[in-house]
C-alpha positions as CSV (number, residue, x, y, z in Angstrom):
1,X,19.7,2.3,29.7
2,X,20.4,4.3,26.5
3,X,20.7,1.1,24.5
4,X,17.4,-0.1,25.7
5,X,15.7,3.2,25.2
6,X,17.0,3.4,21.6
7,X,15.1,0.2,20.8
8,X,11.8,1.5,22.0
9,X,9.0,1.5,19.5
10,X,8.1,5.0,18.1
11,X,5.2,6.0,15.9
12,X,6.4,6.6,12.3
13,X,10.0,5.9,13.3
14,X,10.4,2.2,12.4
15,X,14.0,1.0,12.3
16,X,13.5,-2.7,11.5
17,X,10.8,-5.3,10.6
18,X,9.8,-5.8,14.2
19,X,9.2,-2.1,14.9
20,X,7.5,-1.7,11.5
21,X,5.0,-4.4,12.1
22,X,4.6,-3.8,15.9
23,X,1.1,-2.3,15.9
24,X,-0.2,-5.0,13.4
25,X,1.3,-7.8,15.5
26,X,0.0,-6.4,18.8
27,X,-3.5,-6.0,17.5
28,X,-3.3,-9.6,16.1
29,X,-2.2,-10.9,19.5
30,X,-5.2,-9.2,21.1
31,X,-7.5,-10.9,18.6
32,X,-5.7,-14.3,19.3
33,X,-4.4,-14.7,15.7
34,X,-0.7,-14.0,16.4
35,X,0.5,-16.9,18.5
36,X,4.2,-16.1,18.1
37,X,7.1,-14.5,19.9
38,X,9.2,-12.1,17.9
39,X,12.7,-10.6,18.4
40,X,15.0,-8.8,16.0
41,X,16.0,-12.0,14.1
42,X,13.3,-14.6,14.6
43,X,9.6,-15.2,14.8
44,X,9.0,-18.3,16.9
45,X,5.8,-20.3,17.8
46,X,4.7,-19.8,21.4
47,X,2.8,-22.7,23.1
48,X,0.8,-20.5,25.5
49,X,-0.3,-18.1,22.7
50,X,-1.3,-21.1,20.6
51,X,-3.5,-22.4,23.4
52,X,-5.1,-19.0,23.8
53,X,-5.6,-18.8,20.0
54,X,-7.2,-22.2,20.0
55,X,-9.6,-21.3,22.8
56,X,-10.6,-18.0,21.1
57,X,-11.0,-19.6,17.7
58,X,-13.2,-22.4,19.1
59,X,-15.3,-20.0,21.1
60,X,-15.9,-17.7,18.1
61,X,-16.7,-20.7,15.8
62,X,-19.3,-22.0,18.2
63,X,-20.7,-18.5,18.7
64,X,-20.8,-18.0,14.9
65,X,-22.7,-21.3,14.5
66,X,-25.2,-20.2,17.2
67,X,-25.8,-16.9,15.4
68,X,-26.3,-18.8,12.1
69,X,-28.9,-21.0,13.8
70,X,-30.6,-18.0,15.3
71,X,-30.9,-16.1,12.0
72,X,-32.3,-19.1,10.2
73,X,-34.7,-20.4,12.9
74,X,-35.5,-17.7,15.5
75,X,-35.1,-14.3,13.9
76,X,-37.7,-13.2,11.3
77,X,-36.3,-10.9,8.6
78,X,-38.4,-8.6,6.4
79,X,-37.1,-10.1,3.2
80,X,-35.4,-13.2,1.8
81,X,-32.6,-11.0,0.5
82,X,-31.7,-9.8,4.0
83,X,-31.7,-13.4,5.3
84,X,-29.5,-14.5,2.3
85,X,-27.1,-11.6,3.0
86,X,-26.7,-12.5,6.7
87,X,-26.1,-16.2,5.9
88,X,-23.4,-15.3,3.3
89,X,-21.8,-12.9,5.8
90,X,-21.5,-15.4,8.7
91,X,-20.8,-18.5,6.6
92,X,-17.9,-16.8,4.7
93,X,-16.7,-15.2,7.9
94,X,-16.6,-18.7,9.5
95,X,-14.4,-20.0,6.7
96,X,-12.1,-17.0,7.2
97,X,-11.8,-17.6,10.9
98,X,-11.0,-21.3,10.4
99,X,-8.5,-20.7,7.6
100,X,-6.7,-18.0,9.7
101,X,-6.3,-20.5,12.5
102,X,-5.2,-23.5,10.3
103,X,-2.6,-21.4,8.5
104,X,-1.0,-20.0,11.6
105,X,2.3,-22.0,11.2
106,X,2.7,-21.4,7.4
107,X,2.0,-17.7,8.1
108,X,4.8,-17.7,10.8
109,X,7.2,-19.1,8.2
110,X,6.2,-16.4,5.7
111,X,6.7,-13.7,8.2
112,X,10.1,-15.1,9.1
113,X,11.0,-15.1,5.4
114,X,9.9,-11.5,5.0
115,X,11.8,-10.5,8.1
116,X,15.0,-12.0,6.7
117,X,14.5,-10.3,3.3
118,X,13.8,-6.9,4.9
119,X,16.9,-7.1,7.1
120,X,18.8,-5.9,4.1
121,X,16.8,-2.7,3.8
122,X,18.3,0.6,5.0
123,X,16.8,2.4,8.0
124,X,15.5,5.2,5.7
125,X,13.3,2.6,3.8
126,X,11.8,1.4,7.0
127,X,10.9,5.0,8.0
128,X,9.3,5.7,4.6
129,X,7.2,2.5,4.7
130,X,6.2,3.1,8.4
131,X,4.5,6.4,7.4
132,X,2.3,4.6,5.0
133,X,1.7,1.5,7.1
134,X,1.0,3.2,10.4
135,X,-1.2,5.8,8.8
136,X,-3.2,3.1,7.0
137,X,-3.5,0.9,10.1
138,X,-4.5,3.7,12.4
139,X,-7.0,5.1,10.1
140,X,-8.4,1.7,9.2
141,X,-8.6,0.6,12.9
142,X,-10.3,3.8,13.9
143,X,-12.8,3.4,11.0
144,X,-13.5,-0.3,12.0
145,X,-14.1,0.7,15.7
146,X,-16.4,3.6,14.7
147,X,-18.4,1.4,12.4
148,X,-18.6,-1.3,15.1
149,X,-20.0,1.2,17.6
150,X,-22.3,2.6,14.9
151,X,-23.5,-0.9,13.9
152,X,-24.5,-1.8,17.4
153,X,-27.7,0.2,16.9
154,X,-28.8,-2.1,14.0
155,X,-27.6,-5.5,15.3
156,X,-29.7,-8.1,17.1
157,X,-28.7,-9.7,20.5
158,X,-25.5,-9.1,22.4
159,X,-23.8,-12.3,21.0
160,X,-24.6,-11.1,17.4
161,X,-23.0,-7.8,18.2
162,X,-19.8,-9.3,19.7
163,X,-19.4,-11.8,16.9
164,X,-20.0,-9.1,14.2
165,X,-17.4,-6.7,15.7
166,X,-14.8,-9.5,16.2
167,X,-15.3,-10.8,12.6
168,X,-14.8,-7.3,11.2
169,X,-11.7,-6.7,13.2
170,X,-10.2,-10.1,12.4
171,X,-10.8,-9.7,8.6
172,X,-9.4,-6.2,8.7
173,X,-6.3,-7.4,10.6
174,X,-5.6,-10.2,8.1
175,X,-6.1,-7.8,5.1
176,X,-3.7,-5.3,6.6
177,X,-1.1,-8.0,7.4
178,X,-1.2,-9.1,3.8
179,X,-0.9,-5.5,2.6
180,X,1.9,-4.8,4.9
181,X,3.9,-7.8,3.6
182,X,3.3,-6.6,0.0
183,X,4.6,-3.1,0.9
184,X,7.7,-4.6,2.5
185,X,8.3,-6.7,-0.7
186,X,7.8,-3.5,-2.8
187,X,10.6,-1.8,-0.7
188,X,12.9,-4.8,-1.3
189,X,12.3,-4.5,-5.1
190,X,13.0,-0.8,-4.9
191,X,16.3,-1.5,-3.1
192,X,17.4,-3.9,-5.8
193,X,16.4,-1.4,-8.5
194,X,18.3,1.4,-6.7
195,X,21.4,-0.8,-6.5
196,X,21.2,-1.6,-10.2
197,X,20.9,2.1,-11.0
198,X,24.1,2.7,-9.0
199,X,25.9,-0.1,-10.9
200,X,24.7,1.3,-14.2
201,X,26.2,4.7,-13.2
202,X,29.4,2.9,-12.2
203,X,29.5,1.2,-15.6
204,X,29.0,4.5,-17.5
205,X,31.1,6.9,-15.5
206,X,33.7,4.5,-14.2
207,X,33.3,6.2,-10.8
208,X,33.3,4.1,-7.6
209,X,30.2,4.4,-5.5
210,X,31.3,2.1,-2.7
211,X,35.0,2.5,-2.6
212,X,37.0,5.5,-1.7
213,X,39.8,5.0,-4.3
214,X,40.2,4.9,-8.1
215,X,39.5,1.5,-9.8
216,X,40.8,0.2,-13.1
217,X,38.4,-1.5,-15.6
218,X,39.1,-5.0,-14.3
219,X,38.5,-4.1,-10.7
220,X,35.3,-2.2,-11.6
221,X,34.0,-5.2,-13.7
222,X,34.7,-7.6,-10.8
223,X,32.8,-5.4,-8.4
224,X,29.9,-5.1,-10.8
225,X,29.8,-8.9,-11.4
226,X,29.8,-9.6,-7.7
227,X,27.0,-7.1,-7.0
228,X,24.9,-8.5,-9.9
229,X,25.2,-12.0,-8.5
230,X,24.1,-10.8,-5.1
231,X,21.2,-8.9,-6.5
232,X,20.1,-11.8,-8.6
233,X,20.0,-14.0,-5.6
234,X,18.0,-11.4,-3.7
235,X,15.5,-11.1,-6.5
236,X,15.1,-14.9,-6.6
237,X,14.4,-14.9,-2.8
238,X,11.8,-12.1,-3.2
239,X,10.1,-14.0,-6.1
240,X,9.9,-17.1,-4.0
241,X,8.4,-15.1,-1.1
242,X,5.7,-13.8,-3.4
243,X,4.8,-17.3,-4.4
244,X,4.7,-18.3,-0.7
245,X,2.5,-15.2,0.0
246,X,0.1,-16.1,-2.8
247,X,-0.1,-19.7,-1.6
248,X,-0.8,-18.9,2.1
249,X,-3.2,-16.0,1.6
250,X,-5.0,-17.3,-1.5
251,X,-8.1,-18.7,0.3
252,X,-8.1,-15.9,2.8
253,X,-8.2,-13.3,0.0
254,X,-10.7,-15.3,-2.1
255,X,-13.3,-15.5,0.7
256,X,-12.6,-11.8,1.7
257,X,-13.1,-10.7,-1.9
258,X,-16.3,-12.7,-2.3
259,X,-17.6,-11.5,1.1
260,X,-16.7,-7.9,0.2
261,X,-18.6,-7.8,-3.1
262,X,-21.6,-9.7,-1.7
263,X,-21.8,-7.2,1.2
264,X,-21.5,-4.2,-1.1
265,X,-24.1,-5.5,-3.7
266,X,-26.7,-6.4,-1.0
267,X,-26.2,-3.3,1.0
268,X,-26.5,-1.0,-2.0
269,X,-29.7,-2.9,-2.8
270,X,-31.0,-2.3,0.7
271,X,-30.1,1.4,0.5
272,X,-32.0,1.8,-2.7
273,X,-35.1,0.0,-1.3
274,X,-35.0,2.3,1.8
275,X,-34.8,5.4,-0.4
276,X,-37.5,4.3,-2.8
277,X,-40.0,2.5,-0.6
278,X,-42.0,3.9,2.4
279,X,-41.6,1.8,5.5
280,X,-44.1,1.9,8.3
281,X,-41.9,-0.1,10.7
282,X,-39.1,2.6,10.7
283,X,-39.3,6.3,11.7
284,X,-37.6,8.9,9.6
285,X,-34.7,9.2,12.2
286,X,-34.2,5.3,12.2
287,X,-34.4,5.2,8.5
288,X,-31.7,8.0,8.2
289,X,-29.5,6.2,10.7
290,X,-29.8,2.9,8.9
291,X,-29.0,4.6,5.5
292,X,-25.9,6.3,7.0
293,X,-24.8,3.0,8.5
294,X,-25.1,1.3,5.1
295,X,-23.1,4.0,3.3
296,X,-20.4,4.1,5.9
297,X,-20.0,0.3,5.7
298,X,-19.9,0.2,1.9
299,X,-17.4,3.1,1.8
300,X,-15.1,1.3,4.2
301,X,-15.3,-2.0,2.3
302,X,-14.5,-0.2,-1.0
303,X,-11.6,1.8,0.4
304,X,-10.1,-1.4,1.9
305,X,-10.3,-3.4,-1.3
306,X,-8.8,-0.4,-3.2
307,X,-5.9,-0.3,-0.7
308,X,-5.1,-3.9,-1.3
309,X,-5.3,-3.6,-5.1
310,X,-3.1,-0.4,-4.9
311,X,-0.4,-2.1,-2.8
312,X,-0.2,-5.1,-5.2
313,X,-0.2,-2.9,-8.3
314,X,2.5,-0.6,-7.1
315,X,4.6,-3.6,-6.0
316,X,4.2,-5.2,-9.4
317,X,5.2,-1.9,-11.1
318,X,8.3,-1.7,-8.9
319,X,9.2,-5.3,-9.9
320,X,8.9,-4.3,-13.6
321,X,11.2,-1.3,-13.0
322,X,14.0,-3.9,-12.1
323,X,13.5,-5.5,-15.6
324,X,13.8,-2.1,-17.3
325,X,16.9,-1.2,-15.4
326,X,18.6,-4.5,-16.3
327,X,17.8,-3.8,-20.0
328,X,19.3,-0.3,-19.7
329,X,22.4,-1.8,-18.1
330,X,22.7,-4.3,-20.9
331,X,22.5,-1.5,-23.5
332,X,25.3,0.4,-21.6
333,X,27.6,-2.5,-21.2
334,X,30.5,-3.7,-23.4
335,X,32.0,-6.4,-21.2
336,X,31.3,-10.0,-22.1
337,X,31.2,-11.4,-18.6
338,X,28.9,-8.7,-17.4
339,X,26.7,-9.2,-20.4
340,X,26.4,-12.9,-19.7
341,X,25.4,-12.2,-16.1
342,X,22.8,-9.6,-17.3
343,X,21.4,-12.1,-19.7
344,X,21.0,-14.7,-16.9
345,X,19.3,-12.0,-14.8
346,X,17.0,-11.1,-17.7
347,X,16.0,-14.8,-18.1
348,X,15.2,-15.0,-14.4
349,X,13.1,-11.8,-14.6
350,X,11.3,-13.2,-17.6
351,X,10.4,-16.5,-15.9
352,X,9.3,-14.9,-12.6
353,X,6.2,-12.8,-13.3
354,X,5.9,-11.6,-9.6
355,X,2.1,-11.1,-9.7
356,X,-0.2,-11.2,-6.6
357,X,-3.2,-13.5,-7.0
358,X,-5.9,-15.3,-5.2
359,X,-7.2,-18.5,-6.9
360,X,-7.2,-17.1,-10.4
361,X,-7.9,-13.5,-9.5
362,X,-4.8,-11.4,-10.3
363,X,-4.8,-8.5,-7.9
364,X,-3.8,-5.5,-10.0
365,X,-5.3,-2.5,-11.7
366,X,-7.4,-4.7,-13.9
367,X,-8.9,-6.6,-10.9
368,X,-12.2,-4.7,-10.9
369,X,-12.8,-5.3,-14.6
370,X,-12.0,-9.0,-14.1
371,X,-14.5,-9.2,-11.2
372,X,-17.1,-7.4,-13.3
373,X,-16.6,-9.7,-16.3
374,X,-16.8,-12.8,-14.0
375,X,-20.0,-11.4,-12.5
376,X,-21.6,-10.9,-15.9
377,X,-20.5,-14.4,-17.0
378,X,-22.1,-15.9,-13.8
379,X,-25.3,-14.0,-14.4
């Protein structure tokens, strides 16, 4: 009983990858986009969940098509800009839904790889990451639900409302899954950097950090060489995982980014029109509610994109710290074998940029200026 009780999931008390990602996985299963079974070591495809996921995806795609037909044929909008914004929203959302379903199996393999990488993390690292991930997911989910309820007052028919709420939750879920994977990768880089710092101290002070006895220079150098080889392999595995992450999430992120900026630009335009023009069709109370809805939606979209950029930027910085530590070790070393291994490590670091991208958009601190320049070029 005690064993079983010790493995129970606790908020902000993650002990492994499964408990760390538990809320994210459960929410994905409710939405029908997590058709897997997970244990401490493996993430396996589940036939019954795949069937459920297929049914949900087909239903949502058909409903999304019906909504598109309605807004173009049956519903009369006050302006062409509003019609264009709604078309962009549902068309891009449709692509995201289909891509999410098609990439279910590659995404399972990615999660399996991240699970394997993170198995080397100490329990303290899981607890530190869980504070960020749980707080972010809880706050974000609460915000999505509040906005969904708030938006019901400005939506059309019941099918429009259901599709709109589901789309927002699905996109949020996929964005958070991506960000969670980036945060785990960041923790893996930090573990490598911490291990390298310990090795550097061992080189400088000749004091054992892992053994409870004195070591001569030859024994110390052997330990350092073995550790360097292990860390180099771990770094290579993490770099390969980043490439896999970029490949699997590239279309997902691209459509999400395009959809986000289209939504923000159009809604800010609608907000300005409401503030500047007098509308006979809306009362002052309705106008105020509509303006508050726009501001809340735009704020949430901006916060979410900032979260993603922050996660990618901090992970990239953590990867760069590994390079700095290897250079410091090289400057502190006087052994030829260790120097050769450090040179190989440096070459590996030089060839693996470890950047997070989506079809040409590098997601880092310069992301917003890149989007701005691309927008001006387009205009």
